[in-house]
Gaussian input, Z-matrix of N, CA and C with variables (Angstrom, degrees):
# hf/3-21g

backbone

0 1
 N
 C     1     B1
 C     2     B2     1     A1
 N     3     B3     2     A2     1     D1
 C     4     B4     3     A3     2     D2
 C     5     B5     4     A4     3     D3
 N     6     B6     5     A5     4     D4
 C     7     B7     6     A6     5     D5
 C     8     B8     7     A7     6     D6
 N     9     B9     8     A8     7     D7
 C    10    B10     9     A9     8     D8
 C    11    B11    10    A10     9     D9
 N    12    B12    11    A11    10    D10
 C    13    B13    12    A12    11    D11
 C    14    B14    13    A13    12    D12
 N    15    B15    14    A14    13    D13
 C    16    B16    15    A15    14    D14
 C    17    B17    16    A16    15    D15
 N    18    B18    17    A17    16    D16
 C    19    B19    18    A18    17    D17
 C    20    B20    19    A19    18    D18
 N    21    B21    20    A20    19    D19
 C    22    B22    21    A21    20    D20
 C    23    B23    22    A22    21    D21
 N    24    B24    23    A23    22    D22
 C    25    B25    24    A24    23    D23
 C    26    B26    25    A25    24    D24
 N    27    B27    26    A26    25    D25
 C    28    B28    27    A27    26    D26
 C    29    B29    28    A28    27    D27
 N    30    B30    29    A29    28    D28
 C    31    B31    30    A30    29    D29
 C    32    B32    31    A31    30    D30
 N    33    B33    32    A32    31    D31
 C    34    B34    33    A33    32    D32
 C    35    B35    34    A34    33    D33
 N    36    B36    35    A35    34    D34
 C    37    B37    36    A36    35    D35
 C    38    B38    37    A37    36    D36
 N    39    B39    38    A38    37    D37
 C    40    B40    39    A39    38    D38
 C    41    B41    40    A40    39    D39
 N    42    B42    41    A41    40    D40
 C    43    B43    42    A42    41    D41
 C    44    B44    43    A43    42    D42
 N    45    B45    44    A44    43    D43
 C    46    B46    45    A45    44    D44
 C    47    B47    46    A46    45    D45
 N    48    B48    47    A47    46    D46
 C    49    B49    48    A48    47    D47
 C    50    B50    49    A49    48    D48
 N    51    B51    50    A50    49    D49
 C    52    B52    51    A51    50    D50
 C    53    B53    52    A52    51    D51
 N    54    B54    53    A53    52    D52
 C    55    B55    54    A54    53    D53
 C    56    B56    55    A55    54    D54
 N    57    B57    56    A56    55    D55
 C    58    B58    57    A57    56    D56
 C    59    B59    58    A58    57    D57
 N    60    B60    59    A59    58    D58
 C    61    B61    60    A60    59    D59
 C    62    B62    61    A61    60    D60
 N    63    B63    62    A62    61    D61
 C    64    B64    63    A63    62    D62
 C    65    B65    64    A64    63    D63
 N    66    B66    65    A65    64    D64
 C    67    B67    66    A66    65    D65
 C    68    B68    67    A67    66    D66
 N    69    B69    68    A68    67    D67
 C    70    B70    69    A69    68    D68
 C    71    B71    70    A70    69    D69
 N    72    B72    71    A71    70    D70
 C    73    B73    72    A72    71    D71
 C    74    B74    73    A73    72    D72
 N    75    B75    74    A74    73    D73
 C    76    B76    75    A75    74    D74
 C    77    B77    76    A76    75    D75
 N    78    B78    77    A77    76    D76
 C    79    B79    78    A78    77    D77
 C    80    B80    79    A79    78    D78
 N    81    B81    80    A80    79    D79
 C    82    B82    81    A81    80    D80
 C    83    B83    82    A82    81    D81
 N    84    B84    83    A83    82    D82
 C    85    B85    84    A84    83    D83
 C    86    B86    85    A85    84    D84
 N    87    B87    86    A86    85    D85
 C    88    B88    87    A87    86    D86
 C    89    B89    88    A88    87    D87
 N    90    B90    89    A89    88    D88
 C    91    B91    90    A90    89    D89
 C    92    B92    91    A91    90    D90
 N    93    B93    92    A92    91    D91
 C    94    B94    93    A93    92    D92
 C    95    B95    94    A94    93    D93
 N    96    B96    95    A95    94    D94
 C    97    B97    96    A96    95    D95
 C    98    B98    97    A97    96    D96
 N    99    B99    98    A98    97    D97
 C   100   B100    99    A99    98    D98
 C   101   B101   100   A100    99    D99
 N   102   B102   101   A101   100   D100
 C   103   B103   102   A102   101   D101
 C   104   B104   103   A103   102   D102
 N   105   B105   104   A104   103   D103
 C   106   B106   105   A105   104   D104
 C   107   B107   106   A106   105   D105
 N   108   B108   107   A107   106   D106
 C   109   B109   108   A108   107   D107
 C   110   B110   109   A109   108   D108
 N   111   B111   110   A110   109   D109
 C   112   B112   111   A111   110   D110
 C   113   B113   112   A112   111   D111
 N   114   B114   113   A113   112   D112
 C   115   B115   114   A114   113   D113
 C   116   B116   115   A115   114   D114
 N   117   B117   116   A116   115   D115
 C   118   B118   117   A117   116   D116
 C   119   B119   118   A118   117   D117
 N   120   B120   119   A119   118   D118
 C   121   B121   120   A120   119   D119
 C   122   B122   121   A121   120   D120
 N   123   B123   122   A122   121   D121
 C   124   B124   123   A123   122   D122
 C   125   B125   124   A124   123   D123
 N   126   B126   125   A125   124   D124
 C   127   B127   126   A126   125   D125
 C   128   B128   127   A127   126   D126
 N   129   B129   128   A128   127   D127
 C   130   B130   129   A129   128   D128
 C   131   B131   130   A130   129   D129
 N   132   B132   131   A131   130   D130
 C   133   B133   132   A132   131   D131
 C   134   B134   133   A133   132   D132
 N   135   B135   134   A134   133   D133
 C   136   B136   135   A135   134   D134
 C   137   B137   136   A136   135   D135
 N   138   B138   137   A137   136   D136
 C   139   B139   138   A138   137   D137
 C   140   B140   139   A139   138   D138
 N   141   B141   140   A140   139   D139
 C   142   B142   141   A141   140   D140
 C   143   B143   142   A142   141   D141
 N   144   B144   143   A143   142   D142
 C   145   B145   144   A144   143   D143
 C   146   B146   145   A145   144   D144
 N   147   B147   146   A146   145   D145
 C   148   B148   147   A147   146   D146
 C   149   B149   148   A148   147   D147
 N   150   B150   149   A149   148   D148
 C   151   B151   150   A150   149   D149
 C   152   B152   151   A151   150   D150
 N   153   B153   152   A152   151   D151
 C   154   B154   153   A153   152   D152
 C   155   B155   154   A154   153   D153
 N   156   B156   155   A155   154   D154
 C   157   B157   156   A156   155   D155
 C   158   B158   157   A157   156   D156
 N   159   B159   158   A158   157   D157
 C   160   B160   159   A159   158   D158
 C   161   B161   160   A160   159   D159
 N   162   B162   161   A161   160   D160
 C   163   B163   162   A162   161   D161
 C   164   B164   163   A163   162   D162
 N   165   B165   164   A164   163   D163
 C   166   B166   165   A165   164   D164
 C   167   B167   166   A166   165   D165
 N   168   B168   167   A167   166   D166
 C   169   B169   168   A168   167   D167
 C   170   B170   169   A169   168   D168
 N   171   B171   170   A170   169   D169
 C   172   B172   171   A171   170   D170
 C   173   B173   172   A172   171   D171
 N   174   B174   173   A173   172   D172
 C   175   B175   174   A174   173   D173
 C   176   B176   175   A175   174   D174
 N   177   B177   176   A176   175   D175
 C   178   B178   177   A177   176   D176
 C   179   B179   178   A178   177   D177
 N   180   B180   179   A179   178   D178
 C   181   B181   180   A180   179   D179
 C   182   B182   181   A181   180   D180
 N   183   B183   182   A182   181   D181
 C   184   B184   183   A183   182   D182
 C   185   B185   184   A184   183   D183
 N   186   B186   185   A185   184   D184
 C   187   B187   186   A186   185   D185
 C   188   B188   187   A187   186   D186
 N   189   B189   188   A188   187   D187
 C   190   B190   189   A189   188   D188
 C   191   B191   190   A190   189   D189
 N   192   B192   191   A191   190   D190
 C   193   B193   192   A192   191   D191
 C   194   B194   193   A193   192   D192
 N   195   B195   194   A194   193   D193
 C   196   B196   195   A195   194   D194
 C   197   B197   196   A196   195   D195
 N   198   B198   197   A197   196   D196
 C   199   B199   198   A198   197   D197
 C   200   B200   199   A199   198   D198
 N   201   B201   200   A200   199   D199
 C   202   B202   201   A201   200   D200
 C   203   B203   202   A202   201   D201
 N   204   B204   203   A203   202   D202
 C   205   B205   204   A204   203   D203
 C   206   B206   205   A205   204   D204
 N   207   B207   206   A206   205   D205
 C   208   B208   207   A207   206   D206
 C   209   B209   208   A208   207   D207
 N   210   B210   209   A209   208   D208
 C   211   B211   210   A210   209   D209
 C   212   B212   211   A211   210   D210
 N   213   B213   212   A212   211   D211
 C   214   B214   213   A213   212   D212
 C   215   B215   214   A214   213   D213
 N   216   B216   215   A215   214   D214
 C   217   B217   216   A216   215   D215
 C   218   B218   217   A217   216   D216
 N   219   B219   218   A218   217   D217
 C   220   B220   219   A219   218   D218
 C   221   B221   220   A220   219   D219
 N   222   B222   221   A221   220   D220
 C   223   B223   222   A222   221   D221
 C   224   B224   223   A223   222   D222
 N   225   B225   224   A224   223   D223
 C   226   B226   225   A225   224   D224
 C   227   B227   226   A226   225   D225
 N   228   B228   227   A227   226   D226
 C   229   B229   228   A228   227   D227
 C   230   B230   229   A229   228   D228
 N   231   B231   230   A230   229   D229
 C   232   B232   231   A231   230   D230
 C   233   B233   232   A232   231   D231
 N   234   B234   233   A233   232   D232
 C   235   B235   234   A234   233   D233
 C   236   B236   235   A235   234   D234
 N   237   B237   236   A236   235   D235
 C   238   B238   237   A237   236   D236
 C   239   B239   238   A238   237   D237
 N   240   B240   239   A239   238   D238
 C   241   B241   240   A240   239   D239
 C   242   B242   241   A241   240   D240
 N   243   B243   242   A242   241   D241
 C   244   B244   243   A243   242   D242
 C   245   B245   244   A244   243   D243
 N   246   B246   245   A245   244   D244
 C   247   B247   246   A246   245   D245
 C   248   B248   247   A247   246   D246
 N   249   B249   248   A248   247   D247
 C   250   B250   249   A249   248   D248
 C   251   B251   250   A250   249   D249
 N   252   B252   251   A251   250   D250
 C   253   B253   252   A252   251   D251
 C   254   B254   253   A253   252   D252

   B1=1.4567
   B2=1.5252
   B3=1.3027
   B4=1.4529
   B5=1.5202
   B6=1.3139
   B7=1.4640
   B8=1.5250
   B9=1.3434
   B10=1.4663
   B11=1.5316
   B12=1.3297
   B13=1.4620
   B14=1.5252
   B15=1.3250
   B16=1.4596
   B17=1.5196
   B18=1.3410
   B19=1.4618
   B20=1.5220
   B21=1.3400
   B22=1.4618
   B23=1.5188
   B24=1.3377
   B25=1.4672
   B26=1.5197
   B27=1.3292
   B28=1.4651
   B29=1.5324
   B30=1.3298
   B31=1.4714
   B32=1.5283
   B33=1.3304
   B34=1.4630
   B35=1.5336
   B36=1.3094
   B37=1.4616
   B38=1.5299
   B39=1.3389
   B40=1.4681
   B41=1.5324
   B42=1.3289
   B43=1.4692
   B44=1.5224
   B45=1.3267
   B46=1.4667
   B47=1.5274
   B48=1.3452
   B49=1.4632
   B50=1.5252
   B51=1.3329
   B52=1.4642
   B53=1.5246
   B54=1.3319
   B55=1.4613
   B56=1.5231
   B57=1.3025
   B58=1.4601
   B59=1.5237
   B60=1.3233
   B61=1.4640
   B62=1.5285
   B63=1.3461
   B64=1.4637
   B65=1.5182
   B66=1.3263
   B67=1.4688
   B68=1.5142
   B69=1.3286
   B70=1.4624
   B71=1.5170
   B72=1.3157
   B73=1.4554
   B74=1.5259
   B75=1.3149
   B76=1.4560
   B77=1.5231
   B78=1.3209
   B79=1.4592
   B80=1.5243
   B81=1.3289
   B82=1.4610
   B83=1.5221
   B84=1.3208
   B85=1.4626
   B86=1.5193
   B87=1.3313
   B88=1.4721
   B89=1.5303
   B90=1.3403
   B91=1.4586
   B92=1.5150
   B93=1.3370
   B94=1.4670
   B95=1.5263
   B96=1.3350
   B97=1.4648
   B98=1.5287
   B99=1.3449
   B100=1.4676
   B101=1.5245
   B102=1.3325
   B103=1.4611
   B104=1.5204
   B105=1.3394
   B106=1.4650
   B107=1.5280
   B108=1.3272
   B109=1.4646
   B110=1.5266
   B111=1.3248
   B112=1.4692
   B113=1.5283
   B114=1.3232
   B115=1.4701
   B116=1.5266
   B117=1.3475
   B118=1.4581
   B119=1.5201
   B120=1.3424
   B121=1.4590
   B122=1.5298
   B123=1.3269
   B124=1.4569
   B125=1.5239
   B126=1.3442
   B127=1.4671
   B128=1.5271
   B129=1.3345
   B130=1.4590
   B131=1.5327
   B132=1.3362
   B133=1.4554
   B134=1.5177
   B135=1.3417
   B136=1.4602
   B137=1.5195
   B138=1.3380
   B139=1.4698
   B140=1.5211
   B141=1.3101
   B142=1.4650
   B143=1.5174
   B144=1.3324
   B145=1.4633
   B146=1.5236
   B147=1.3265
   B148=1.4653
   B149=1.5190
   B150=1.3473
   B151=1.4681
   B152=1.5209
   B153=1.3195
   B154=1.4599
   B155=1.5165
   B156=1.3290
   B157=1.4648
   B158=1.5235
   B159=1.3354
   B160=1.4662
   B161=1.5276
   B162=1.3279
   B163=1.4639
   B164=1.5246
   B165=1.3467
   B166=1.4635
   B167=1.5282
   B168=1.3119
   B169=1.4699
   B170=1.5241
   B171=1.3441
   B172=1.4606
   B173=1.5251
   B174=1.3374
   B175=1.4604
   B176=1.5156
   B177=1.3305
   B178=1.4616
   B179=1.5286
   B180=1.3402
   B181=1.4638
   B182=1.5332
   B183=1.3314
   B184=1.4623
   B185=1.5231
   B186=1.3337
   B187=1.4617
   B188=1.5226
   B189=1.3298
   B190=1.4579
   B191=1.5197
   B192=1.3281
   B193=1.4580
   B194=1.5236
   B195=1.3435
   B196=1.4608
   B197=1.5209
   B198=1.3296
   B199=1.4587
   B200=1.5183
   B201=1.3380
   B202=1.4565
   B203=1.5160
   B204=1.3281
   B205=1.4631
   B206=1.5256
   B207=1.3443
   B208=1.4685
   B209=1.5207
   B210=1.3463
   B211=1.4660
   B212=1.5283
   B213=1.3448
   B214=1.4744
   B215=1.5326
   B216=1.3290
   B217=1.4612
   B218=1.5250
   B219=1.3206
   B220=1.4672
   B221=1.5200
   B222=1.3224
   B223=1.4714
   B224=1.5152
   B225=1.3257
   B226=1.4578
   B227=1.5268
   B228=1.3233
   B229=1.4612
   B230=1.5253
   B231=1.3088
   B232=1.4553
   B233=1.5236
   B234=1.3254
   B235=1.4537
   B236=1.5162
   B237=1.3348
   B238=1.4727
   B239=1.5175
   B240=1.3144
   B241=1.4714
   B242=1.5333
   B243=1.3366
   B244=1.4662
   B245=1.5230
   B246=1.3276
   B247=1.4644
   B248=1.5314
   B249=1.3025
   B250=1.4715
   B251=1.5067
   B252=1.3175
   B253=1.4748
   B254=1.4885
   A1=109.14
   A2=116.64
   A3=122.03
   A4=109.72
   A5=115.92
   A6=120.46
   A7=109.41
   A8=117.45
   A9=120.19
   A10=111.92
   A11=115.40
   A12=121.72
   A13=110.62
   A14=116.60
   A15=121.40
   A16=109.57
   A17=116.39
   A18=121.64
   A19=109.14
   A20=116.02
   A21=121.70
   A22=110.95
   A23=117.12
   A24=122.53
   A25=112.29
   A26=117.91
   A27=123.38
   A28=110.69
   A29=118.61
   A30=120.62
   A31=113.89
   A32=118.92
   A33=121.13
   A34=112.17
   A35=117.46
   A36=121.76
   A37=111.04
   A38=117.95
   A39=119.78
   A40=112.13
   A41=117.41
   A42=121.79
   A43=112.14
   A44=116.99
   A45=122.55
   A46=109.66
   A47=117.12
   A48=122.71
   A49=107.52
   A50=116.56
   A51=121.92
   A52=112.04
   A53=118.15
   A54=121.14
   A55=111.06
   A56=116.84
   A57=121.03
   A58=111.58
   A59=117.08
   A60=120.70
   A61=111.44
   A62=117.77
   A63=121.45
   A64=111.25
   A65=117.05
   A66=121.14
   A67=111.58
   A68=117.06
   A69=121.11
   A70=112.17
   A71=116.78
   A72=122.57
   A73=108.07
   A74=116.18
   A75=121.57
   A76=109.87
   A77=116.78
   A78=121.90
   A79=109.49
   A80=115.34
   A81=121.49
   A82=105.90
   A83=116.58
   A84=122.09
   A85=107.94
   A86=116.04
   A87=122.54
   A88=110.82
   A89=116.58
   A90=122.20
   A91=115.57
   A92=118.23
   A93=122.34
   A94=109.28
   A95=116.30
   A96=122.01
   A97=110.00
   A98=116.92
   A99=122.10
   A100=108.70
   A101=115.96
   A102=120.31
   A103=112.75
   A104=118.13
   A105=121.07
   A106=112.75
   A107=117.73
   A108=121.96
   A109=109.89
   A110=116.16
   A111=122.12
   A112=111.22
   A113=117.21
   A114=122.59
   A115=108.05
   A116=115.89
   A117=119.33
   A118=110.66
   A119=116.05
   A120=122.88
   A121=106.98
   A122=116.41
   A123=121.66
   A124=111.37
   A125=117.76
   A126=120.82
   A127=112.79
   A128=117.24
   A129=120.44
   A130=111.62
   A131=117.64
   A132=122.56
   A133=114.75
   A134=117.43
   A135=120.35
   A136=111.55
   A137=114.12
   A138=122.09
   A139=107.60
   A140=116.28
   A141=122.06
   A142=106.99
   A143=115.66
   A144=121.68
   A145=109.26
   A146=115.32
   A147=120.81
   A148=109.88
   A149=115.94
   A150=122.44
   A151=108.83
   A152=116.42
   A153=120.81
   A154=111.85
   A155=116.27
   A156=121.33
   A157=111.91
   A158=116.92
   A159=121.06
   A160=110.75
   A161=115.69
   A162=122.21
   A163=109.22
   A164=115.73
   A165=119.09
   A166=108.95
   A167=117.38
   A168=120.35
   A169=113.78
   A170=116.95
   A171=120.98
   A172=111.73
   A173=117.23
   A174=121.38
   A175=114.76
   A176=117.22
   A177=120.99
   A178=109.57
   A179=117.47
   A180=118.83
   A181=111.62
   A182=115.62
   A183=120.70
   A184=106.72
   A185=116.77
   A186=120.01
   A187=111.38
   A188=113.88
   A189=122.20
   A190=107.07
   A191=117.10
   A192=121.57
   A193=108.67
   A194=115.78
   A195=122.28
   A196=108.66
   A197=117.58
   A198=121.19
   A199=110.77
   A200=115.58
   A201=121.76
   A202=110.20
   A203=116.22
   A204=122.51
   A205=108.78
   A206=116.01
   A207=122.47
   A208=109.08
   A209=116.82
   A210=122.31
   A211=109.66
   A212=118.44
   A213=119.85
   A214=110.66
   A215=116.02
   A216=121.37
   A217=108.81
   A218=115.78
   A219=120.93
   A220=108.41
   A221=117.45
   A222=121.78
   A223=111.57
   A224=116.42
   A225=121.27
   A226=107.75
   A227=115.98
   A228=119.61
   A229=109.30
   A230=115.45
   A231=119.61
   A232=109.48
   A233=115.61
   A234=119.74
   A235=109.13
   A236=117.23
   A237=119.15
   A238=110.37
   A239=118.27
   A240=120.16
   A241=110.28
   A242=114.92
   A243=120.53
   A244=109.28
   A245=115.15
   A246=119.94
   A247=109.43
   A248=116.13
   A249=120.90
   A250=108.61
   A251=116.43
   A252=120.52
   A253=110.13
   D1=137.72
   D2=178.43
   D3=-93.33
   D4=130.20
   D5=178.21
   D6=-82.72
   D7=150.40
   D8=-178.99
   D9=-67.75
   D10=157.81
   D11=178.59
   D12=-65.24
   D13=-33.03
   D14=-178.28
   D15=-137.28
   D16=137.61
   D17=-178.32
   D18=-147.53
   D19=141.88
   D20=-177.94
   D21=-130.23
   D22=147.18
   D23=174.64
   D24=-79.76
   D25=-19.90
   D26=-175.22
   D27=-76.44
   D28=117.72
   D29=-178.82
   D30=-63.35
   D31=-17.95
   D32=178.52
   D33=-82.06
   D34=-11.37
   D35=-177.29
   D36=-79.38
   D37=145.13
   D38=175.15
   D39=-70.28
   D40=-10.80
   D41=-179.26
   D42=-99.90
   D43=15.06
   D44=-179.71
   D45=-86.13
   D46=134.77
   D47=176.83
   D48=-136.60
   D49=94.97
   D50=-174.12
   D51=-61.18
   D52=-41.68
   D53=-178.30
   D54=-62.01
   D55=-41.32
   D56=179.53
   D57=-69.56
   D58=-39.86
   D59=179.58
   D60=-65.69
   D61=-32.66
   D62=177.79
   D63=-64.63
   D64=-33.26
   D65=179.21
   D66=-69.37
   D67=-25.31
   D68=178.03
   D69=100.02
   D70=106.41
   D71=178.17
   D72=-112.65
   D73=126.24
   D74=177.03
   D75=-104.58
   D76=156.35
   D77=-179.43
   D78=-129.16
   D79=129.30
   D80=168.16
   D81=-105.86
   D82=123.49
   D83=-179.32
   D84=-118.15
   D85=116.32
   D86=-175.12
   D87=52.60
   D88=38.36
   D89=177.15
   D90=82.46
   D91=1.52
   D92=-178.36
   D93=-113.58
   D94=134.18
   D95=178.11
   D96=-67.51
   D97=127.79
   D98=177.88
   D99=-116.54
   D100=133.94
   D101=-179.43
   D102=-112.09
   D103=-5.51
   D104=-176.38
   D105=-111.74
   D106=30.02
   D107=-177.49
   D108=-80.34
   D109=126.73
   D110=177.24
   D111=-89.79
   D112=-34.41
   D113=-177.48
   D114=-157.79
   D115=150.68
   D116=175.83
   D117=-141.51
   D118=159.89
   D119=173.64
   D120=-144.01
   D121=115.23
   D122=-176.71
   D123=-71.89
   D124=-47.04
   D125=-174.95
   D126=-64.99
   D127=-33.69
   D128=179.54
   D129=-91.66
   D130=-12.52
   D131=175.18
   D132=70.77
   D133=53.37
   D134=177.34
   D135=-147.71
   D136=158.67
   D137=171.30
   D138=-132.50
   D139=156.99
   D140=172.49
   D141=-114.86
   D142=126.76
   D143=178.84
   D144=-121.80
   D145=152.59
   D146=178.66
   D147=-65.01
   D148=139.30
   D149=179.79
   D150=-96.56
   D151=79.73
   D152=-179.72
   D153=65.11
   D154=-138.60
   D155=-179.73
   D156=-102.19
   D157=9.99
   D158=-178.04
   D159=-65.96
   D160=142.30
   D161=179.43
   D162=-126.67
   D163=151.26
   D164=174.68
   D165=-85.11
   D166=-176.41
   D167=-175.37
   D168=-68.75
   D169=-13.19
   D170=178.10
   D171=-98.26
   D172=1.07
   D173=179.51
   D174=88.61
   D175=4.95
   D176=178.47
   D177=-85.61
   D178=150.60
   D179=179.78
   D180=-65.84
   D181=140.02
   D182=173.89
   D183=-73.30
   D184=141.84
   D185=-177.90
   D186=-124.56
   D187=157.22
   D188=176.45
   D189=-120.99
   D190=136.76
   D191=177.49
   D192=-92.73
   D193=124.16
   D194=177.74
   D195=-113.78
   D196=135.46
   D197=-179.09
   D198=-104.64
   D199=140.14
   D200=179.89
   D201=168.74
   D202=-161.26
   D203=-179.10
   D204=-86.98
   D205=122.28
   D206=-177.64
   D207=-109.52
   D208=125.54
   D209=179.03
   D210=-127.14
   D211=97.09
   D212=176.84
   D213=-81.61
   D214=151.38
   D215=176.69
   D216=-154.20
   D217=161.09
   D218=177.26
   D219=-84.28
   D220=128.00
   D221=179.65
   D222=-74.30
   D223=-41.57
   D224=-177.91
   D225=-97.13
   D226=118.90
   D227=178.34
   D228=-68.52
   D229=148.41
   D230=179.23
   D231=-66.66
   D232=138.22
   D233=179.20
   D234=-76.65
   D235=141.32
   D236=177.55
   D237=-66.55
   D238=148.99
   D239=-179.67
   D240=-64.15
   D241=145.81
   D242=-179.65
   D243=-67.63
   D244=140.67
   D245=179.46
   D246=-76.39
   D247=139.49
   D248=177.59
   D249=-109.92
   D250=143.55
   D251=-178.65
   D252=-108.32

């Protein structure tokens, strides 16, 4: 399965894909595993991560954009199809 070029955790974003996020998407950023990624874009080479516990006026986490090499992957491998007899 090919992962999208851009994906967001925010359900209000047009780049949100709940079904894909449920399967588990991992991000390697500059070769390091990141677990706090809010959004990523492979073609533009950036991720957005939460900036500590800071919140904006709507209660959403404040984010910082970091630029580098973004490598998304599926955390949960697909299960093989059940054998039929």
